[in-house]
C-alpha positions as CSV (number, residue, x, y, z in Angstrom):
1,X,-271.4,143.0,123.0
2,X,-271.0,144.7,119.2
3,X,-267.6,145.0,117.8
4,X,-267.3,147.2,114.4
5,X,-265.0,145.7,112.0
6,X,-263.7,148.0,109.2
7,X,-262.6,146.4,106.0
8,X,-259.0,147.8,104.5
9,X,-260.1,147.1,100.9
10,X,-263.3,149.2,100.6
11,X,-263.6,151.0,103.8
12,X,-266.9,149.4,104.7
13,X,-267.8,148.4,108.3
14,X,-269.8,145.6,109.5
15,X,-270.8,144.8,113.1
16,X,-269.8,141.8,115.1
17,X,-272.1,140.8,117.8
18,X,-270.5,138.6,120.7
19,X,-272.5,136.9,123.1
20,X,-271.6,136.3,126.8
21,X,-270.2,133.0,126.2
22,X,-268.1,134.3,123.2
23,X,-266.7,137.0,125.6
24,X,-265.8,134.6,128.3
25,X,-264.2,132.1,125.8
26,X,-262.2,135.2,124.3
27,X,-260.9,136.4,127.7
28,X,-259.9,133.0,128.9
29,X,-257.9,132.7,125.6
30,X,-256.3,135.9,125.9
31,X,-255.4,135.1,129.6
32,X,-254.1,131.7,128.9
33,X,-251.9,133.4,125.9
34,X,-250.5,135.8,128.4
35,X,-249.7,133.3,131.1
36,X,-248.2,131.0,128.4
37,X,-246.1,134.1,127.2
38,X,-244.9,135.0,130.6
39,X,-243.9,131.4,131.8
40,X,-242.2,131.0,128.3
41,X,-240.2,134.2,128.8
42,X,-239.3,133.2,132.4
43,X,-238.0,129.9,131.2
44,X,-236.0,131.4,128.4
45,X,-234.4,133.8,131.2
46,X,-234.1,130.9,133.6
47,X,-232.3,128.8,131.0
48,X,-230.0,131.6,130.1
49,X,-229.1,132.5,133.6
50,X,-228.5,128.8,134.3
51,X,-226.0,128.7,131.2
52,X,-224.1,131.8,132.3
53,X,-223.8,130.3,136.0
54,X,-222.6,127.1,134.5
55,X,-220.1,128.9,132.4
56,X,-218.9,131.1,135.2
57,X,-218.6,127.8,137.3
58,X,-216.4,126.3,134.7
59,X,-214.3,129.4,134.3
60,X,-213.8,129.4,138.1
61,X,-212.8,125.8,138.0
62,X,-210.1,126.6,135.4
63,X,-208.8,129.5,137.4
64,X,-208.6,127.6,140.5
65,X,-206.8,124.5,138.7
66,X,-204.3,127.2,137.2
67,X,-203.6,128.8,140.7
68,X,-203.1,125.3,142.2
69,X,-200.7,124.4,139.3
70,X,-198.8,127.8,139.7
71,X,-198.5,127.2,143.4
72,X,-197.3,123.8,143.0
73,X,-194.6,124.9,140.6
74,X,-193.5,127.8,142.8
75,X,-193.2,125.2,145.7
76,X,-191.0,122.9,143.4
77,X,-188.9,126.0,142.3
78,X,-188.3,127.0,146.0
79,X,-187.3,123.4,146.7
80,X,-185.0,123.1,143.7
81,X,-183.5,126.5,144.7
82,X,-183.0,125.3,148.2
83,X,-181.3,122.1,147.3
84,X,-178.9,123.9,144.8
85,X,-178.1,126.4,147.8
86,X,-177.4,123.5,150.0
87,X,-175.2,121.7,147.4
88,X,-173.3,124.9,146.8
89,X,-172.8,125.4,150.3
90,X,-171.7,121.7,150.9
91,X,-169.1,121.9,147.8
92,X,-167.8,125.5,148.9
93,X,-167.3,123.9,152.4
94,X,-165.3,120.8,151.1
95,X,-163.4,123.0,148.8
96,X,-162.3,125.3,151.8
97,X,-161.2,122.3,153.7
98,X,-159.3,120.9,150.7
99,X,-157.5,124.4,150.1
100,X,-156.6,124.3,153.9
101,X,-155.1,120.7,153.6
102,X,-153.2,121.6,150.4
103,X,-151.9,124.8,152.1
104,X,-150.7,122.6,154.9
105,X,-149.1,120.1,152.6
106,X,-147.2,123.1,151.0
107,X,-146.0,124.1,154.4
108,X,-145.0,120.5,155.0
109,X,-143.2,120.2,151.7
110,X,-141.3,123.3,152.1
111,X,-140.1,122.3,155.5
112,X,-139.0,118.8,154.0
113,X,-137.2,120.8,151.2
114,X,-135.3,122.8,153.7
115,X,-134.6,119.8,156.0
116,X,-133.3,117.6,153.1
117,X,-131.5,120.8,151.8
118,X,-132.9,120.4,148.3
119,X,-132.8,122.8,145.6
120,X,-135.5,125.4,146.1
121,X,-135.7,125.7,142.2
122,X,-136.5,121.9,141.9
123,X,-139.1,121.9,144.6
124,X,-141.0,125.1,145.0
125,X,-144.0,124.7,147.0
126,X,-144.9,128.4,146.9
127,X,-145.6,128.5,143.2
128,X,-148.3,126.7,141.4
129,X,-147.1,123.7,139.1
130,X,-146.5,124.5,135.6
131,X,-149.2,122.7,133.3
132,X,-150.6,123.2,129.9
133,X,-151.4,121.4,126.7
134,X,-153.1,122.1,123.3
135,X,-156.6,123.1,123.0
136,X,-158.9,119.8,123.2
137,X,-160.8,118.9,119.8
138,X,-163.6,117.7,122.1
139,X,-166.2,120.1,123.0
140,X,-165.8,121.1,126.4
141,X,-168.5,120.7,129.0
142,X,-169.1,122.1,132.5
143,X,-169.1,119.4,135.4
144,X,-172.5,118.6,136.6
145,X,-173.0,118.5,140.4
146,X,-172.5,114.8,140.7
147,X,-169.4,114.8,138.7
148,X,-167.9,117.7,140.5
149,X,-168.6,115.8,143.8
150,X,-167.0,112.8,142.4
151,X,-164.0,115.0,141.5
152,X,-163.8,116.3,145.0
153,X,-163.9,112.8,146.4
154,X,-160.9,111.6,144.4
155,X,-159.0,114.8,145.1
156,X,-159.8,114.3,148.9
157,X,-158.4,110.8,148.7
158,X,-155.3,111.8,146.9
159,X,-154.7,114.5,149.5
160,X,-155.2,112.1,152.3
161,X,-152.6,109.7,150.8
162,X,-150.1,112.4,150.2
163,X,-150.6,113.8,153.8
164,X,-149.8,110.4,155.2
165,X,-146.6,109.8,152.9
166,X,-145.3,113.4,153.8
167,X,-145.9,113.1,157.5
168,X,-144.1,109.7,157.4
169,X,-141.2,111.5,155.4
170,X,-141.3,114.4,157.7
171,X,-140.9,112.1,160.8
172,X,-138.2,110.2,159.1
173,X,-136.3,113.3,158.3
174,X,-136.8,114.8,161.9
175,X,-135.6,111.5,163.4
176,X,-132.6,111.7,161.1
177,X,-131.9,115.2,162.0
178,X,-132.2,114.2,165.6
179,X,-129.8,111.4,165.2
180,X,-127.3,113.5,163.4
181,X,-127.6,116.3,166.0
182,X,-127.2,113.8,168.9
183,X,-124.6,111.7,167.1
184,X,-121.2,112.4,168.7
185,X,-118.7,113.0,166.1
186,X,-115.9,115.5,164.9
187,X,-113.6,117.7,166.8
188,X,-114.4,120.2,169.6
189,X,-112.8,123.3,167.8
190,X,-112.9,125.1,164.6
191,X,-109.2,125.9,164.2
192,X,-106.3,124.1,166.0
193,X,-104.4,120.9,166.1
194,X,-104.2,117.8,168.3
195,X,-101.6,118.3,171.0
196,X,-102.1,115.2,173.3
197,X,-103.4,111.7,172.8
198,X,-105.8,109.6,175.0
199,X,-104.1,107.0,177.4
200,X,-100.8,107.2,179.3
201,X,-98.4,109.9,178.9
202,X,-95.8,111.8,180.5
203,X,-97.1,114.2,182.9
204,X,-96.2,117.7,181.8
205,X,-95.7,119.0,185.1
206,X,-93.7,116.4,187.1
207,X,-92.4,114.1,184.2
208,X,-94.1,110.9,185.4
209,X,-96.1,108.4,183.7
210,X,-99.7,109.5,184.2
211,X,-103.1,108.4,182.6
212,X,-104.7,111.0,180.4
213,X,-108.3,110.6,180.2
214,X,-109.0,112.8,177.0
215,X,-107.2,114.5,174.1
216,X,-106.0,117.9,173.9
217,X,-106.4,120.3,171.2
218,X,-104.2,123.4,171.1
219,X,-105.0,126.8,169.3
220,X,-105.1,130.4,169.7
221,X,-106.4,131.7,173.0
222,X,-110.1,132.9,172.7
223,X,-110.7,130.6,169.7
224,X,-114.1,128.9,169.5
225,X,-114.9,125.7,171.2
226,X,-118.0,123.9,170.0
227,X,-120.2,121.1,170.9
228,X,-119.7,117.9,169.0
229,X,-123.3,116.8,169.3
230,X,-126.7,118.3,170.7
231,X,-127.6,117.8,174.3
232,X,-128.1,119.6,177.6
233,X,-125.5,121.4,179.6
234,X,-125.3,119.6,183.0
235,X,-122.2,121.6,184.3
236,X,-120.8,124.9,183.4
237,X,-118.4,125.9,186.2
238,X,-114.8,125.8,187.5
239,X,-113.5,122.3,188.7
240,X,-110.2,121.4,190.3
241,X,-107.6,120.5,187.6
242,X,-110.1,121.1,184.7
243,X,-110.3,125.0,185.2
244,X,-113.5,126.5,183.5
245,X,-115.4,123.1,182.6
246,X,-118.5,122.5,180.5
247,X,-120.2,119.0,180.7
248,X,-123.0,118.2,178.0
249,X,-125.4,115.2,178.4
250,X,-126.2,113.5,175.2
251,X,-128.6,110.3,174.4
252,X,-127.3,106.9,175.3
253,X,-125.7,108.1,178.6
254,X,-123.0,109.7,176.7
255,X,-121.5,112.8,178.3
256,X,-118.7,115.1,176.7
257,X,-116.3,117.5,178.7
258,X,-114.7,120.7,177.6
259,X,-112.0,121.8,179.9
260,X,-109.4,124.8,180.4
261,X,-112.0,127.3,179.0
262,X,-111.4,131.1,179.1
263,X,-114.9,131.8,179.0
264,X,-118.1,130.0,179.2
265,X,-120.9,130.9,176.8
266,X,-123.6,128.4,178.1
267,X,-125.4,127.7,181.6
268,X,-126.6,124.6,183.1
269,X,-129.9,123.6,181.6
270,X,-129.2,125.0,178.3
271,X,-130.0,123.0,175.2
272,X,-127.0,123.2,172.8
273,X,-127.1,122.2,168.9
274,X,-124.3,120.3,167.3
275,X,-121.8,122.8,166.2
276,X,-122.8,125.5,168.5
277,X,-120.1,127.6,170.1
278,X,-120.2,127.0,173.9
279,X,-117.0,128.5,175.2
280,X,-113.6,130.2,174.3
281,X,-110.4,128.4,174.3
282,X,-108.1,129.4,177.3
283,X,-105.6,127.8,179.7
284,X,-107.5,127.9,183.2
285,X,-106.8,125.1,185.8
286,X,-103.9,122.7,185.2
287,X,-102.7,123.8,182.0
288,X,-99.6,124.9,180.2
289,X,-101.1,126.9,177.5
290,X,-104.3,127.6,175.5
291,X,-105.9,124.4,174.7
292,X,-109.3,122.3,175.2
293,X,-109.2,119.1,177.1
294,X,-111.8,116.9,175.5
295,X,-113.2,113.8,177.1
296,X,-116.1,111.4,176.1
297,X,-117.8,109.4,178.9
298,X,-120.3,106.6,178.7
299,X,-122.1,105.4,181.8
300,X,-119.4,107.4,183.8
301,X,-116.6,105.5,182.1
302,X,-114.0,107.3,180.0
303,X,-113.8,106.3,176.0
304,X,-111.1,107.1,173.6
305,X,-112.4,110.3,172.0
306,X,-110.5,109.4,168.9
307,X,-113.1,107.0,167.5
308,X,-115.7,109.9,168.0
309,X,-113.5,112.4,166.4
310,X,-112.5,110.4,163.4
311,X,-115.9,108.8,162.5
312,X,-117.9,110.5,159.9
313,X,-120.9,112.7,160.9
314,X,-124.4,111.5,160.0
């Protein structure tokens, strides 16, 4: 094989004669060179692709880690919100219960004020208490949940203590009021005068010495007759000698009688209060004029009404 080589310097050419062996060696060299170049390129491409893949995997791992962290934070935030909501609901419920108990205490205090006949201006349970003071020099801070819970616990304990005290006072006042109401004392009239005592006297109809089981209070016909104590009406009808008669049963097996009435204003079974008008003064039955015959009995035995009339009311 002849190859002509042209020189760049002088433009002369000279032939290059290659034998079969040279041609084979040259072909083999070129083939090896091309294979080497191919594998080198393939290696470079493979290395570059592997690097990019490794980078992509690392980026994906970072993204996955961020997503996991964000999900965890979202779950923590949801839990905090739920706990805060539950705490607010619990505090709101307790505040509602305490407010209801305070309202009850106000009502009970108002009742005690009325029962004890206190000055409304001194104990006004309908108005908030007057408070005040200068601005604090210490920086003010809001309550934390734990601190607010402690304050509510202390307030609840104080309210419970006040409830017990007021309930005891209420019971005491009620008992005293009941005792006052059922305590037999005073006169059975609003206006009038004592016209006949308890015990032996001269009978106004026959002039003989006779036993008088009560006292008489004279007055104007139609004037009020009142109950000397609270009790239950056990009789409200006419009775021989007594005329129109009212009997009231009180505690301790005590009974009071109001006789010679003109008009009865109560009936059997009625509950009457101390000082309540129960009849009008008249002269029914064995009577010489308008008056009320007043008797006090205990265990069905008459007592001198004078000691009940003259003793101070409770």
